[in-house]
gemmi code that builds the backbone of each chain (N, CA, C; Angstrom):
import gemmi

chains = {
    "A": [
        ("MET", (109.501, 98.970, 105.510), (108.616, 99.022, 106.668), (109.091, 98.057, 107.754)),
        ("ALA", (109.578, 96.902, 107.352), (110.036, 95.938, 108.348), (111.196, 96.526, 109.140)),
        ("GLN", (111.977, 97.384, 108.497), (113.114, 97.993, 109.204), (112.645, 99.086, 110.150)),
        ("VAL", (111.601, 99.795, 109.755), (111.121, 100.914, 110.546), (110.325, 100.433, 111.763)),
        ("ARG", (109.689, 99.319, 111.634), (108.951, 98.696, 112.735), (107.914, 99.624, 113.364)),
        ("PRO", (106.884, 99.985, 112.598), (105.783, 100.683, 113.255), (105.172, 99.742, 114.292)),
        ("PRO", (104.495, 100.309, 115.277), (103.954, 99.481, 116.356), (103.123, 98.300, 115.858)),
        ("ARG", (102.234, 98.590, 114.889), (101.391, 97.539, 114.317), (101.301, 97.821, 112.842)),
        ("GLY", (101.435, 96.811, 112.021), (101.390, 97.080, 110.588), (100.703, 95.953, 109.829)),
        ("VAL", (100.168, 96.321, 108.678), (99.691, 95.301, 107.740), (100.353, 95.590, 106.415)),
        ("PHE", (100.646, 94.536, 105.670), (101.316, 94.680, 104.393), (100.422, 94.153, 103.271)),
        ("LEU", (100.235, 95.014, 102.273), (99.453, 94.623, 101.103), (100.417, 94.555, 99.927)),
        ("ASP", (100.549, 93.413, 99.337), (101.522, 93.246, 98.256), (100.910, 93.667, 96.921)),
        ("PHE", (100.641, 94.950, 96.789), (100.126, 95.561, 95.572), (101.169, 96.570, 95.100)),
        ("PRO", (101.166, 96.945, 93.830), (102.074, 98.006, 93.399), (101.804, 99.310, 94.159)),
        ("LEU", (102.830, 100.139, 94.256), (102.667, 101.433, 94.944), (101.513, 102.219, 94.332)),
        ("GLY", (100.873, 103.002, 95.158), (99.791, 103.846, 94.673), (98.423, 103.202, 94.785)),
        ("ARG", (98.391, 101.962, 95.259), (97.094, 101.295, 95.479), (97.107, 100.734, 96.898)),
        ("THR", (97.580, 101.562, 97.810), (97.821, 101.116, 99.189), (96.568, 100.577, 99.841)),
        ("CYS", (95.425, 101.157, 99.474), (94.170, 100.714, 100.086), (93.293, 99.984, 99.086)),
        ("GLY", (93.891, 99.510, 98.008), (93.120, 98.727, 97.054), (93.006, 99.395, 95.694)),
        ("ARG", (92.311, 98.706, 94.807), (92.144, 99.185, 93.436), (91.134, 100.318, 93.371)),
        ("PRO", (91.271, 101.204, 92.347), (90.317, 102.316, 92.279), (88.891, 101.834, 92.085)),
        ("ASN", (87.990, 102.477, 92.808), (86.559, 102.218, 92.701), (86.156, 100.777, 93.027)),
        ("ASN", (87.040, 100.052, 93.643), (86.680, 98.695, 94.098), (86.323, 98.788, 95.581)),
        ("LEU", (85.054, 99.135, 95.838), (84.633, 99.484, 97.197), (84.797, 98.292, 98.130)),
        ("GLU", (84.467, 97.120, 97.625), (84.535, 95.945, 98.513), (85.986, 95.665, 98.916)),
        ("GLU", (86.878, 95.705, 97.951), (88.276, 95.426, 98.240), (88.836, 96.459, 99.205)),
        ("GLN", (88.561, 97.726, 98.920), (89.082, 98.788, 99.792), (88.538, 98.629, 101.216)),
        ("THR", (87.270, 98.333, 101.308), (86.654, 98.189, 102.637), (87.279, 97.017, 103.386)),
        ("ASN", (87.492, 95.931, 102.694), (88.107, 94.762, 103.350), (89.513, 95.059, 103.818)),
        ("ILE", (90.283, 95.731, 102.995), (91.659, 96.070, 103.366), (91.653, 96.967, 104.604)),
        ("LEU", (90.780, 97.949, 104.593), (90.731, 98.868, 105.738), (90.253, 98.152, 107.001)),
        ("LYS", (89.281, 97.296, 106.860), (88.815, 96.548, 108.038), (89.951, 95.716, 108.608)),
        ("ASP", (90.714, 95.072, 107.732), (91.844, 94.253, 108.204), (92.872, 95.130, 108.922)),
        ("ALA", (93.155, 96.291, 108.341), (94.144, 97.181, 108.947), (93.657, 97.659, 110.309)),
        ("LEU", (92.393, 98.023, 110.379), (91.849, 98.537, 111.634), (91.793, 97.433, 112.684)),
        ("GLN", (91.451, 96.244, 112.269), (91.403, 95.141, 113.231), (92.783, 94.804, 113.766)),
        ("ALA", (93.796, 95.041, 112.961), (95.167, 94.800, 113.432), (95.474, 95.684, 114.649)),
        ("LEU", (94.853, 96.848, 114.688), (95.072, 97.755, 115.824), (94.707, 97.071, 117.142)),
        ("VAL", (93.628, 96.340, 117.149), (93.200, 95.715, 118.401), (93.742, 94.291, 118.540)),
        ("ARG", (94.072, 93.659, 117.430), (94.493, 92.252, 117.525), (95.982, 92.061, 117.745)),
        ("ILE", (96.799, 92.941, 117.176), (98.247, 92.735, 117.303), (98.661, 93.022, 118.729)),
        ("LYS", (99.329, 92.089, 119.330), (99.745, 92.236, 120.731), (101.263, 92.283, 120.871)),
        ("THR", (101.953, 92.041, 119.757), (103.421, 92.061, 119.812), (103.913, 93.325, 119.115)),
        ("PRO", (104.631, 94.197, 119.795), (105.100, 95.424, 119.157), (105.902, 95.139, 117.898)),
        ("GLY", (105.594, 95.887, 116.851), (106.362, 95.746, 115.622), (105.890, 94.647, 114.702)),
        ("GLN", (104.805, 93.996, 115.070), (104.340, 92.906, 114.214), (103.726, 93.448, 112.935)),
        ("MET", (104.006, 92.771, 111.846), (103.458, 93.144, 110.541), (102.689, 91.939, 110.022)),
        ("VAL", (101.430, 92.155, 109.675), (100.587, 91.056, 109.187), (100.465, 91.164, 107.676)),
        ("ASP", (100.673, 90.064, 106.978), (100.496, 90.091, 105.514), (99.019, 89.922, 105.190)),
        ("LEU", (98.508, 90.834, 104.332), (97.097, 90.697, 103.927), (96.995, 89.719, 102.773)),
        ("PRO", (95.867, 89.036, 102.665), (95.762, 87.937, 101.693), (95.385, 88.349, 100.278)),
        ("TYR", (95.228, 89.658, 100.007), (94.713, 90.069, 98.702), (95.816, 90.029, 97.665)),
        ("GLU", (95.450, 89.588, 96.453), (96.458, 89.452, 95.405), (96.189, 90.424, 94.278)),
        ("TRP", (97.253, 90.983, 93.757), (97.131, 91.929, 92.656), (96.656, 91.226, 91.390)),
        ("GLY", (97.036, 89.974, 91.266), (96.523, 89.197, 90.131), (97.541, 88.973, 89.039)),
        ("ARG", (98.580, 89.753, 89.022), (99.665, 89.472, 88.078), (100.968, 89.947, 88.709)),
        ("PRO", (102.099, 89.360, 88.272), (103.364, 89.749, 88.902), (103.695, 91.208, 88.607)),
        ("PHE", (104.378, 91.836, 89.498), (104.872, 93.185, 89.217), (106.263, 93.330, 89.831)),
        ("THR", (107.087, 94.054, 89.135), (108.509, 94.114, 89.503), (108.959, 95.570, 89.556)),
        ("ILE", (110.210, 95.721, 89.975), (110.814, 97.053, 89.949), (110.778, 97.634, 88.530)),
        ("GLN", (111.027, 96.780, 87.549), (111.022, 97.276, 86.176), (109.653, 97.838, 85.791)),
        ("ASP", (108.587, 97.177, 86.260), (107.238, 97.692, 86.010), (107.080, 99.053, 86.658)),
        ("TYR", (107.581, 99.181, 87.882), (107.477, 100.449, 88.604), (108.158, 101.565, 87.819)),
        ("VAL", (109.380, 101.279, 87.350), (110.140, 102.296, 86.637), (109.437, 102.667, 85.324)),
        ("ARG", (108.963, 101.660, 84.625), (108.266, 101.898, 83.366), (106.984, 102.709, 83.584)),
        ("GLU", (106.220, 102.334, 84.606), (104.949, 103.017, 84.853), (105.176, 104.459, 85.299)),
        ("GLN", (106.229, 104.686, 86.061), (106.544, 106.049, 86.464), (106.866, 106.904, 85.232)),
        ("LYS", (107.662, 106.330, 84.337), (107.993, 107.058, 83.088), (106.755, 107.374, 82.275)),
        ("GLU", (105.870, 106.358, 82.146), (104.630, 106.555, 81.375), (103.791, 107.657, 81.981)),
        ("MET", (103.686, 107.601, 83.316), (102.872, 108.581, 84.010), (103.406, 109.990, 83.757)),
        ("LEU", (104.734, 110.151, 83.848), (105.327, 111.469, 83.639), (105.154, 111.907, 82.195)),
        ("GLU", (105.290, 110.972, 81.261), (105.094, 111.316, 79.845), (103.688, 111.798, 79.596)),
        ("GLU", (102.725, 111.116, 80.217), (101.330, 111.538, 80.048), (101.114, 112.947, 80.582)),
        ("LYS", (101.811, 113.248, 81.664), (101.668, 114.590, 82.246), (102.503, 115.623, 81.495)),
        ("GLY", (103.396, 115.149, 80.644), (104.287, 116.067, 79.944), (105.379, 116.607, 80.843)),
        ("GLU", (105.757, 115.789, 81.826), (106.748, 116.260, 82.782), (107.992, 115.400, 82.676)),
        ("PRO", (109.169, 116.003, 82.530), (110.371, 115.171, 82.435), (110.726, 114.593, 83.793)),
        ("MET", (111.390, 113.443, 83.799), (111.891, 112.886, 85.044), (112.938, 113.839, 85.576)),
        ("GLN", (112.918, 114.061, 86.872), (113.889, 114.987, 87.445), (115.271, 114.376, 87.339)),
        ("GLU", (116.200, 115.129, 86.806), (117.568, 114.647, 86.744), (118.384, 115.500, 87.692)),
        ("TRP", (118.968, 114.895, 88.641), (119.823, 115.689, 89.525), (120.955, 114.816, 89.983)),
        ("LEU", (122.059, 115.420, 90.024), (123.257, 114.669, 90.360), (123.778, 115.161, 91.693)),
        ("PRO", (124.455, 114.306, 92.406), (124.968, 114.755, 93.701), (126.003, 115.861, 93.507)),
        ("LYS", (126.020, 116.775, 94.448), (127.029, 117.832, 94.396), (128.383, 117.237, 94.718)),
        ("LYS", (129.390, 117.679, 94.014), (130.730, 117.118, 94.248), (131.392, 117.902, 95.377)),
    ],
    "B": [
        ("MET", (106.005, 87.966, 95.054), (107.235, 88.250, 95.798), (107.323, 89.774, 95.998)),
        ("PRO", (107.241, 90.261, 97.213), (107.256, 91.717, 97.399), (108.540, 92.348, 96.861)),
        ("ILE", (108.382, 93.549, 96.319), (109.544, 94.277, 95.816), (110.381, 94.760, 96.990)),
        ("ASP", (111.679, 94.621, 96.878), (112.560, 95.120, 97.939), (112.936, 96.555, 97.601)),
        ("TRP", (112.196, 97.502, 98.144), (112.398, 98.917, 97.783), (113.730, 99.448, 98.281)),
        ("VAL", (114.203, 98.885, 99.411), (115.489, 99.352, 99.941), (116.592, 99.041, 98.937)),
        ("VAL", (116.571, 97.808, 98.446), (117.590, 97.404, 97.460), (117.493, 98.281, 96.220)),
        ("HIS", (116.255, 98.507, 95.741), (116.068, 99.306, 94.539), (116.577, 100.733, 94.738)),
        ("ALA", (116.179, 101.337, 95.856), (116.594, 102.728, 96.099), (118.103, 102.827, 96.239)),
        ("ASN", (118.683, 101.863, 96.915), (120.148, 101.857, 97.030), (120.804, 101.805, 95.667)),
        ("GLN", (120.321, 100.907, 94.814), (120.929, 100.770, 93.489), (120.719, 102.035, 92.676)),
        ("TYR", (119.498, 102.583, 92.757), (119.156, 103.748, 91.930), (120.025, 104.950, 92.293)),
        ("TYR", (120.063, 105.282, 93.574), (120.767, 106.491, 93.962), (122.283, 106.315, 93.976)),
        ("GLN", (122.742, 105.132, 94.390), (124.180, 104.924, 94.374), (124.678, 104.821, 92.945)),
        ("GLY", (123.828, 104.324, 92.059), (124.187, 104.276, 90.644), (124.394, 105.665, 90.056)),
        ("GLN", (123.790, 106.676, 90.677), (123.967, 108.054, 90.215), (125.109, 108.747, 90.945)),
        ("GLY", (125.751, 108.017, 91.854), (126.910, 108.607, 92.510), (126.659, 109.097, 93.925)),
        ("PHE", (125.450, 108.887, 94.430), (125.191, 109.321, 95.797), (125.834, 108.349, 96.776)),
        ("PRO", (126.218, 108.856, 97.923), (126.752, 107.939, 98.937), (125.633, 107.053, 99.468)),
        ("PRO", (125.986, 105.924, 100.076), (124.937, 105.038, 100.603), (124.039, 105.764, 101.593)),
        ("TYR", (122.760, 105.500, 101.505), (121.797, 106.142, 102.400), (121.747, 105.389, 103.725)),
        ("MET", (121.715, 106.138, 104.813), (121.648, 105.486, 106.117), (120.183, 105.273, 106.472)),
        ("TRP", (119.665, 104.131, 106.105), (118.257, 103.832, 106.378), (118.014, 103.797, 107.877)),
        ("SER", (116.839, 104.247, 108.283), (116.444, 104.115, 109.678), (116.113, 102.655, 109.930)),
        ("VAL", (116.793, 102.091, 110.860), (116.492, 100.702, 111.241), (116.265, 100.709, 112.742)),
        ("PHE", (115.108, 100.332, 113.133), (114.808, 100.320, 114.553), (114.782, 98.889, 115.065)),
        ("GLU", (115.333, 98.722, 116.236), (115.363, 97.378, 116.812), (114.038, 97.052, 117.498)),
        ("ASP", (113.367, 98.083, 117.938), (112.107, 97.818, 118.643), (111.077, 98.823, 118.200)),
        ("SER", (109.876, 98.657, 118.726), (108.755, 99.519, 118.335), (108.229, 100.261, 119.547)),
        ("PRO", (107.806, 101.510, 119.337), (107.113, 102.177, 120.440), (105.806, 101.421, 120.678)),
        ("TRP", (105.389, 101.359, 121.896), (104.209, 100.520, 122.169), (103.386, 101.111, 123.292)),
        ("THR", (102.106, 101.276, 123.007), (101.129, 101.580, 124.055), (100.012, 100.569, 123.882)),
        ("LEU", (99.637, 99.937, 124.943), (98.549, 98.964, 124.865), (97.285, 99.693, 124.412)),
        ("PHE", (96.588, 99.128, 123.449), (95.351, 99.749, 122.979), (94.198, 99.038, 123.646)),
        ("GLU", (93.476, 99.758, 124.503), (92.518, 99.086, 125.356), (91.069, 99.265, 124.950)),
        ("LYS", (90.853, 100.064, 123.904), (89.468, 100.268, 123.463), (89.125, 99.238, 122.407)),
        ("THR", (87.819, 99.203, 122.102), (87.401, 98.444, 120.929), (87.285, 99.435, 119.774)),
        ("LEU", (87.269, 98.914, 118.556), (87.212, 99.798, 117.391), (85.961, 100.670, 117.412)),
        ("ASP", (84.852, 100.096, 117.838), (83.617, 100.866, 117.774), (83.536, 101.912, 118.895)),
        ("GLN", (84.539, 101.945, 119.743), (84.621, 102.993, 120.771), (85.658, 104.040, 120.375)),
        ("SER", (86.356, 103.797, 119.282), (87.562, 104.582, 119.016), (87.377, 105.634, 117.940)),
        ("ARG", (88.113, 106.708, 118.100), (88.218, 107.715, 117.057), (89.527, 107.466, 116.308)),
        ("ILE", (89.382, 107.220, 115.033), (90.539, 106.915, 114.199), (90.855, 108.121, 113.326)),
        ("ALA", (92.130, 108.500, 113.281), (92.574, 109.577, 112.391), (93.339, 108.970, 111.230)),
        ("LEU", (93.251, 109.630, 110.094), (93.950, 109.165, 108.893), (95.157, 110.056, 108.631)),
        ("LEU", (96.289, 109.428, 108.329), (97.462, 110.163, 107.901), (97.969, 109.481, 106.635)),
        ("SER", (98.078, 110.258, 105.557), (98.502, 109.697, 104.265), (99.719, 110.446, 103.759)),
        ("SER", (100.638, 109.730, 103.154), (101.832, 110.394, 102.629), (101.830, 110.442, 101.111)),
        ("ALA", (100.656, 110.620, 100.530), (100.536, 110.561, 99.066), (100.582, 111.940, 98.409)),
        ("GLY", (100.970, 112.959, 99.135), (101.111, 114.277, 98.503), (99.801, 114.947, 98.154)),
        ("ILE", (98.798, 114.745, 99.001), (97.468, 115.300, 98.709), (97.264, 116.616, 99.437)),
        ("SER", (96.720, 117.598, 98.736), (96.381, 118.879, 99.349), (95.038, 119.327, 98.812)),
        ("ARG", (94.473, 120.322, 99.479), (93.187, 120.843, 99.001), (93.460, 122.041, 98.101)),
        ("ASP", (92.517, 122.380, 97.267), (92.764, 123.400, 96.261), (93.056, 124.786, 96.844)),
        ("ASP", (92.750, 125.019, 98.115), (93.041, 126.318, 98.716), (94.301, 126.264, 99.587)),
        ("GLN", (95.059, 125.194, 99.457), (96.297, 125.044, 100.219), (97.496, 125.097, 99.290)),
        ("VAL", (98.647, 125.386, 99.855), (99.875, 125.323, 99.063), (100.107, 123.870, 98.647)),
        ("PRO", (100.249, 123.610, 97.360), (100.424, 122.222, 96.933), (101.803, 121.698, 97.330)),
        ("PHE", (101.929, 120.392, 97.400), (103.240, 119.777, 97.593), (104.009, 119.846, 96.271)),
        ("ASP", (105.314, 119.960, 96.382), (106.161, 119.907, 95.196), (106.581, 118.446, 95.010)),
        ("PRO", (106.194, 117.845, 93.886), (106.470, 116.417, 93.719), (107.941, 116.053, 93.597)),
        ("TRP", (108.790, 117.026, 93.379), (110.226, 116.758, 93.296), (110.965, 117.227, 94.535)),
        ("ALA", (110.235, 117.541, 95.564), (110.850, 118.162, 96.742), (111.832, 117.248, 97.455)),
        ("LEU", (112.778, 117.882, 98.069), (113.621, 117.209, 99.059), (113.331, 117.861, 100.397)),
        ("ASN", (113.217, 117.058, 101.422), (113.068, 117.634, 102.765), (111.904, 118.586, 102.923)),
        ("ASP", (110.775, 118.280, 102.284), (109.575, 119.055, 102.583), (108.939, 118.484, 103.847)),
        ("LEU", (109.147, 119.191, 104.934), (108.696, 118.696, 106.234), (107.291, 119.180, 106.583)),
        ("SER", (106.610, 119.789, 105.604), (105.296, 120.348, 105.917), (104.218, 119.274, 105.847)),
        ("PHE", (103.077, 119.568, 106.419), (101.924, 118.679, 106.303), (100.684, 119.547, 106.095)),
        ("ARG", (99.634, 118.913, 105.640), (98.351, 119.588, 105.438), (97.300, 118.940, 106.316)),
        ("ARG", (96.303, 119.753, 106.654), (95.158, 119.239, 107.393), (93.975, 119.307, 106.442)),
        ("ILE", (93.324, 118.201, 106.228), (92.249, 118.139, 105.249), (90.980, 117.631, 105.923)),
        ("PRO", (89.937, 118.488, 105.974), (88.661, 118.016, 106.524), (88.192, 116.780, 105.761)),
        ("VAL", (87.756, 115.780, 106.503), (87.437, 114.509, 105.859), (86.184, 114.539, 105.012)),
        ("ASP", (85.424, 115.637, 105.096), (84.250, 115.743, 104.211), (84.548, 116.594, 102.978)),
        ("THR", (85.833, 116.852, 102.729), (86.210, 117.606, 101.518), (85.850, 116.798, 100.281)),
        ("PRO", (85.065, 117.381, 99.361), (84.760, 116.640, 98.123), (86.048, 116.344, 97.346)),
        ("PHE", (86.091, 115.190, 96.722), (87.301, 114.785, 96.019), (87.657, 115.750, 94.884)),
        ("GLU", (86.666, 116.459, 94.346), (86.976, 117.411, 93.257), (87.906, 118.519, 93.742)),
        ("ARG", (87.953, 118.718, 95.062), (88.781, 119.797, 95.600), (90.191, 119.323, 95.980)),
        ("LEU", (90.471, 118.055, 95.791), (91.779, 117.532, 96.202), (92.758, 117.508, 95.043)),
        ("LYS", (93.997, 117.752, 95.364), (95.087, 117.682, 94.385), (96.082, 116.652, 94.878)),
        ("LEU", (96.712, 115.963, 93.952), (97.739, 114.997, 94.312), (99.009, 115.368, 93.570)),
        ("HIS", (100.062, 115.607, 94.320), (101.357, 115.928, 93.701), (102.407, 115.014, 94.289)),
        ("HIS", (102.730, 113.969, 93.567), (103.722, 113.007, 94.029), (104.156, 112.225, 92.803)),
        ("ASN", (105.420, 112.244, 92.488), (105.861, 111.590, 91.258), (106.590, 110.275, 91.468)),
        ("PHE", (106.589, 109.796, 92.709), (107.340, 108.570, 92.944), (106.473, 107.358, 93.220)),
        ("PHE", (105.217, 107.467, 92.861), (104.441, 106.246, 92.673), (103.515, 106.514, 91.507)),
        ("ASP", (103.079, 105.479, 90.833), (102.160, 105.649, 89.709), (100.825, 106.067, 90.284)),
        ("HIS", (100.504, 107.352, 90.182), (99.313, 107.863, 90.849), (98.095, 107.913, 89.942)),
        ("ARG", (98.171, 107.296, 88.814), (97.044, 107.354, 87.881), (95.803, 106.693, 88.453)),
        ("ASP", (95.993, 105.595, 89.198), (94.812, 104.978, 89.825), (94.277, 105.873, 90.939)),
        ("ALA", (95.175, 106.490, 91.682), (94.728, 107.379, 92.776), (93.949, 108.556, 92.221)),
        ("LEU", (94.328, 109.046, 91.034), (93.595, 110.159, 90.442), (92.194, 109.725, 89.992)),
        ("LYS", (92.015, 108.441, 89.696), (90.670, 107.944, 89.385), (89.845, 107.828, 90.662)),
        ("ASP", (90.522, 107.518, 91.744), (89.823, 107.286, 93.021), (90.809, 107.534, 94.155)),
        ("PHE", (90.678, 108.689, 94.804), (91.615, 109.036, 95.865), (91.638, 108.016, 97.000)),
        ("ASN", (90.555, 107.270, 97.138), (90.523, 106.275, 98.212), (91.677, 105.274, 98.148)),
        ("CYS", (92.285, 105.118, 96.974), (93.435, 104.193, 96.862), (94.551, 104.557, 97.845)),
        ("VAL", (94.733, 105.853, 98.077), (95.816, 106.306, 98.954), (95.331, 107.264, 100.041)),
        ("PHE", (94.052, 107.621, 99.970), (93.471, 108.577, 100.929), (92.038, 108.119, 101.177)),
        ("PRO", (91.870, 107.033, 101.919), (90.577, 106.318, 101.947), (89.496, 106.956, 102.803)),
        ("VAL", (89.302, 108.260, 102.719), (88.336, 108.911, 103.614), (86.910, 108.449, 103.386)),
        ("GLN", (86.543, 108.234, 102.128), (85.143, 107.843, 101.890), (84.860, 106.476, 102.509)),
        ("ARG", (85.788, 105.562, 102.332), (85.605, 104.225, 102.914), (85.574, 104.339, 104.444)),
        ("LEU", (86.421, 105.142, 105.011), (86.446, 105.282, 106.477), (85.167, 105.920, 106.988)),
        ("ARG", (84.629, 106.886, 106.226), (83.364, 107.490, 106.646), (82.243, 106.461, 106.620)),
        ("GLU", (82.302, 105.588, 105.616), (81.292, 104.526, 105.558), (81.432, 103.598, 106.748)),
        ("LEU", (82.660, 103.276, 107.103), (82.895, 102.385, 108.257), (82.423, 103.051, 109.540)),
        ("GLU", (82.544, 104.351, 109.589), (82.029, 105.096, 110.747), (80.508, 104.996, 110.794)),
        ("GLN", (79.872, 105.222, 109.652), (78.410, 105.154, 109.600), (77.894, 103.760, 109.944)),
        ("ALA", (78.692, 102.758, 109.576), (78.295, 101.372, 109.846), (78.583, 100.962, 111.292)),
        ("GLY", (79.234, 101.846, 112.052), (79.565, 101.521, 113.435), (80.795, 100.628, 113.608)),
        ("PHE", (81.536, 100.432, 112.513), (82.738, 99.575, 112.612), (83.814, 100.291, 113.431)),
        ("ILE", (83.901, 101.605, 113.211), (84.746, 102.424, 114.090), (83.819, 103.417, 114.801)),
        ("GLY", (84.265, 103.886, 115.956), (83.452, 104.842, 116.701), (83.262, 106.112, 115.901)),
        ("SER", (84.377, 106.676, 115.443), (84.297, 107.870, 114.612), (85.606, 108.080, 113.864)),
        ("LEU", (85.503, 108.872, 112.803), (86.675, 109.258, 112.039), (87.027, 110.681, 112.461)),
        ("ALA", (88.276, 110.929, 112.788), (88.676, 112.252, 113.206), (88.390, 113.250, 112.095)),
        ("PRO", (87.902, 114.450, 112.446), (87.404, 115.377, 111.423), (88.460, 115.890, 110.444)),
        ("GLU", (89.718, 115.846, 110.820), (90.756, 116.278, 109.876), (91.741, 115.141, 109.639)),
        ("ALA", (92.057, 114.915, 108.364), (93.119, 113.970, 108.039), (94.405, 114.770, 107.854)),
        ("ILE", (95.499, 114.110, 108.055), (96.814, 114.743, 107.880), (97.432, 114.166, 106.616)),
        ("THR", (98.021, 115.027, 105.801), (98.736, 114.507, 104.638), (100.160, 115.041, 104.620)),
        ("LEU", (101.030, 114.183, 104.165), (102.437, 114.531, 103.973), (102.743, 114.384, 102.502)),
        ("GLY", (103.845, 114.968, 102.100), (104.163, 114.938, 100.671), (105.226, 113.926, 100.337)),
        ("MET", (105.947, 114.316, 99.296), (107.028, 113.496, 98.786), (107.954, 113.062, 99.917)),
        ("GLY", (108.427, 111.875, 99.829), (109.399, 111.392, 100.812), (110.689, 112.124, 100.646)),
        ("ARG", (111.724, 111.405, 100.444), (113.069, 111.987, 100.322), (113.309, 112.985, 101.462)),
        ("LEU", (113.008, 112.500, 102.646), (113.227, 113.321, 103.834), (114.507, 112.839, 104.489)),
        ("TYR", (115.498, 113.667, 104.412), (116.790, 113.271, 104.984), (117.024, 113.903, 106.335)),
        ("LYS", (116.181, 114.892, 106.658), (116.372, 115.588, 107.934), (115.555, 114.857, 108.996)),
        ("ARG", (116.043, 113.717, 109.366), (115.235, 112.879, 110.253), (114.965, 113.523, 111.600)),
        ("GLU", (115.980, 114.214, 112.123), (115.779, 114.845, 113.427), (114.742, 115.931, 113.335)),
        ("ALA", (114.815, 116.734, 112.278), (113.818, 117.813, 112.119), (112.438, 117.211, 111.998)),
        ("LEU", (112.338, 116.111, 111.268), (111.053, 115.442, 111.128), (110.527, 115.001, 112.482)),
        ("GLN", (111.410, 114.394, 113.255), (110.969, 113.859, 114.544), (110.738, 114.981, 115.560)),
        ("GLU", (111.566, 116.016, 115.490), (111.504, 117.016, 116.568), (110.606, 118.196, 116.244)),
        ("GLN", (110.359, 118.419, 114.940), (109.526, 119.566, 114.601), (108.193, 119.130, 114.020)),
        ("THR", (108.235, 118.362, 112.939), (106.993, 118.036, 112.255), (106.107, 117.126, 113.097)),
        ("VAL", (106.689, 116.081, 113.611), (105.871, 115.072, 114.304), (105.139, 115.644, 115.520)),
        ("PRO", (105.801, 116.411, 116.383), (105.042, 116.964, 117.520), (103.870, 117.828, 117.093)),
        ("ARG", (104.031, 118.556, 115.987), (102.918, 119.384, 115.521), (101.766, 118.521, 115.029)),
        ("ILE", (102.118, 117.441, 114.357), (101.062, 116.523, 113.912), (100.377, 115.912, 115.126)),
        ("VAL", (101.162, 115.508, 116.102), (100.573, 114.901, 117.300), (99.632, 115.883, 117.998)),
        ("GLU", (99.990, 117.162, 118.010), (99.102, 118.191, 118.612), (97.755, 118.208, 117.909)),
        ("VAL", (97.791, 118.194, 116.580), (96.527, 118.204, 115.827), (95.711, 116.951, 116.166)),
        ("LEU", (96.389, 115.814, 116.176), (95.681, 114.553, 116.433), (95.066, 114.547, 117.832)),
        ("LYS", (95.812, 115.040, 118.801), (95.281, 115.065, 120.169), (94.112, 116.037, 120.272)),
        ("ALA", (94.242, 117.187, 119.612), (93.167, 118.186, 119.695), (91.873, 117.640, 119.098)),
        ("GLU", (91.986, 116.767, 118.109), (90.755, 116.226, 117.541), (90.351, 114.896, 118.185)),
        ("GLY", (91.022, 114.567, 119.272), (90.566, 113.432, 120.055), (90.838, 112.070, 119.445)),
        ("ALA", (91.875, 111.976, 118.635), (92.166, 110.686, 117.999), (92.685, 109.682, 119.026)),
        ("ASP", (92.179, 108.473, 118.949), (92.690, 107.386, 119.790), (93.808, 106.631, 119.084)),
        ("ALA", (93.745, 106.622, 117.779), (94.766, 105.897, 116.988), (94.835, 106.528, 115.614)),
        ("VAL", (95.952, 106.302, 114.960), (96.177, 106.857, 113.620), (96.378, 105.715, 112.645)),
        ("LEU", (95.706, 105.806, 111.516), (95.944, 104.871, 110.431), (96.916, 105.566, 109.468)),
        ("LEU", (98.119, 105.003, 109.358), (99.137, 105.595, 108.476), (99.072, 104.875, 107.142)),
        ("VAL", (98.809, 105.652, 106.097), (98.732, 105.062, 104.764), (99.906, 105.582, 103.963)),
        ("ALA", (100.810, 104.693, 103.593), (101.968, 105.102, 102.808), (101.545, 105.278, 101.358)),
        ("GLY", (102.177, 106.215, 100.681), (101.833, 106.475, 99.283), (102.412, 105.450, 98.342)),
    ],
}
model = gemmi.Model(1)
for chain_id, residues in chains.items():
    chain = gemmi.Chain(chain_id)
    for i, (resn, *xyz) in enumerate(residues, 1):
        res = gemmi.Residue()
        res.name, res.seqid = resn, gemmi.SeqId(i, " ")
        for name, pos in zip(("N", "CA", "C"), xyz):
            atom = gemmi.Atom()
            atom.name, atom.element = name, gemmi.Element(name[0])
            atom.pos, atom.b_iso = gemmi.Position(*pos), 0.0
            res.add_atom(atom)
        chain.add_residue(res)
    model.add_chain(chain)
structure = gemmi.Structure()
structure.add_model(model)
structure.setup_entities()
């Protein structure tokens, strides 16, 4: 996102798929959205990205992402797509 | 410490033999001064989480270059929504679509007067892996902008999946 530079942005350091907060956590979701919407009127410098203060509560890494994606696909009974570049 | 997705994607795809991806890097941002207050504004939602309604063609979660988008009335009950996207752990989103498609929260903010109104249709996009950047910019985006203008949106909240 920092490379793409949307006009105004907020960054939430949560794992992918929880962009607006945890499931069924109305207060957290509402706070995140309020912060994002307020950035619309508060950010005056094009391309500025504001870090939101909410914490996921435990570390998460690329390895977690890869593992969780695999688990999710296994639960669905769907194999990971394997495709190789055309030579 | 935020995950560096660019580094990860580079390693993942180049590790499979793909040539390096030319990431879009912009030096500056498009800018229009926003002169309204939130409670005067109509906000539209755009989400890239692969969500469609049960009477629409679903997104293909393994797609490449799917430049299509869906228009979803914001009062659509969640039971009618489908999510097809395999590149984020969507199990939480399936418990509560608001994680990536926060229409219920936005409707509440509208009722509370925090925003003037929520645009009646949200826009959804599917799986990323869009390599046809020009087509995206020259074909898809203007059509989305037409929808947004027709519904009187003052600003768009972009929610990445």
